[in-house]
Each structure stands twice: as structure tokens, then as C-alpha cells.
N, C-alpha and C positions, 0 to 999 in steps of 0.2 A: 128507545134511544132518541134525539132529537137530529132534525136535520143537520143542522152546524157539526154536532159529533161525526156523522157519518159524513161528511165532507174533510173534516180532519182526518176521519182515517184512511179515507180515500187518497189525499194530499199523502199523508205518511207513506202510503203503499207505492203511492206513486214515485216519493222521492227513494222508500228502498231501492225500488226497481230501477229506475235511473241510476245510483250510487253502483247498484250491482252490475249492470252495464257499462258501467265508467268502467269499474275493475276489470271484466272481463275482458273488455276492448286492451288496458293496458295488459293483462297479464300475453293475452293474445300477440300484442303488439311486442312485449317482451320477448317470446317464445320466439316469432320469426325471425327477431334480430339476435337472438342468440343460436337460432337454428343456421341462421346465415351466417353467423361466426365460425360456428364449427365446420363449417363446408369452405372457409377462406382460410387455406393454409397453402403455403408455398410446394410446390412440386419439383422435385430433383429425379437427375439419373442416375445410376451408383453401376457399381461392378463388384466381383469378389470371386473367391475361387473356393474350390472345396474339393474333396476327393473321396473316395470309395474302392477299397481292394477287398479280392476274392482271395476265395480260401484255396488251400492247396489239397492233392488227395495221395494218399500213399497208395505201392501198389498192393494189390490183393495178393492172395496163397490160394492157387490152384490146389487141392489134395485127389488124389486118388484112393478111392473109398473101395473100389473093385480089386479083387485076386484075379491076376494073368498070371495061375501056375501052373506046370505041369504041359508045357508046350512041348510038341515034337514034330516031326519033319511031315508036311502034309495032314497033322492033325486042324480041329477044330480051332477055328480063332476065338479067343477070350475077349470079354467084353471090358472095356474101358468107362470106368465112369467114377464121379467122385460129388465133392462138394466144395464151396470157396470160403474162404476165411476173410472177412472185410475190418479193418480195424479202422476205418473213415466213421464220421461221424452222422452219415447216411449212405443211399445204396451206390452204386456205378455201376455204369452201362458196360455190360460185355457183348462185345458183338459174336465172338466167336473162341473157344478153345482149342489150342492146335498140340498136338503132339508130335517128338521127334525124339529119335535114338541119339545119344549124347554124340556130339561132333567129334567123330575120331575113333571111336570106341572099337575096342575090337578082343575076342580074349583066344590067346592060343596054349593052351595046356602045354599040346602035344606039336611038337616044332616040326614033325614030319608031315603032317595034315593041314590042310588049309585051314587059318583063322575063321574065327565066326565075327562074323560083322554084322554089320547094320541091313546089309544086303541080304542077309540071311531071313530076313524079318519082312512081314507086309504090316502095315501101318494103314488103317483106317479114322479117319479121322473124327470127332465126335460132330454131333449134329450142332447148328448154329443155336448158340444160346439166346442172343437177339434180347436181353433183358437188363434191368437194373437188378444187381445182384447183392446181397449183405450174407452175413455170416451164414452158412447150412442152407445158402439155395447150392441147387444142384445143375449137375451139367452129365452129360451121357451122349451115349451112340458110336463111341469110336471102340476100336477094337484091335489087336493085336494076334499075328499069327506068325507060327515060323512056316517057311516054303520047304516045299521038298524037293531040295536043286538035284541035278545030278553028281555034283562033287561029294564028295566025303566031311559031313557035319559031326564028327565027332566031339568037336573043338565047341560046339554048342550044349552039350549037355551039361547041365548042371550050373547053367553061367545065369545070374541076374543082369538081366539087359535093363541098361539106365533109362529109364524115359523122362524127357523134359515137355514140360508143357508150358504154354505162354499163354496170352488172350492179347487182343485189343481192341 
């Protein structure tokens, strides 16, 4: 290769490099302008509203599963325990199950003798549940006993004592 050919090739390479530099500079300038345009917008405040709703729950059922049978005056107490039925979509919190004898309940088959009333029985409240319960969860620790009073309790023979359960 002659000196003239080499110089022509070098001049051509310099020309291509210069053209490439001009293209890169033009592209960079275009990107800077476009980037600047991408950040050039108006800002404005705004407001709006929305809402959210909460679900509801239905009451649970407290089931007595223990048998409190064959009570007699002064006899041993009978355990009270059971389960819950929860028809809600998730567990519900129960602090305490309480038991009482239905308000106003009495039995008096023999009018010549005192009526059998809630006062003839002693109830021990179940232990605190203090838990989230689902169907099948258990409660227990309560009991019922028939006191041995000085009065005739014949009207308590063979009765079914109506127990009422509630929870908070």
C-alpha cells in the first residue's frame, strides 16, 4: 500500500469517526430534550372520596354436651361442659361462657310442699374461654349441684332444670 492510500484511508476513518461523534451528540441532545419534556408537565391538587365496609357476625350457639343427671340433695356436683357452633365465616372471640337457671323457673308437683326453684341449686361458672372459637371448640369447668336445705325438696324430684348459657 502506498502512502497516499494510507492517508486516504486515515482521512476516511477520521471522517467516519467525526460523523459518528456528530450522530452520538445529536442523539444525546435529543434524549436530553425528550427527557426534559418527559418531566415537563403541570401538577395539580385533587380530592376524592371512597368507602369501606365491615362485615357482621351472627351469634354463636353454646351447646352443653355433658350429662348433669341424677342430682340429689347434698350429692356431688355434676360437670357442665360443651362445644360451640359458629356459623360465621371465621372465628369469633369468646371471653366467658356463663350459665344460669332460666329466670322465674320453678316446679311444684305437690302444692303442699315448697316449690323447687333456682335457689335449690348451686351453679359454678365455667372457666374463662378467652379464645377465638370455631365450630367444635370446647368450653368447660362449670358444675351444678342440688343443695341439701332444711326445707322439704320433694318437688325437685325428677325435674329437668332449664339451664341458660350465654357468652360475652
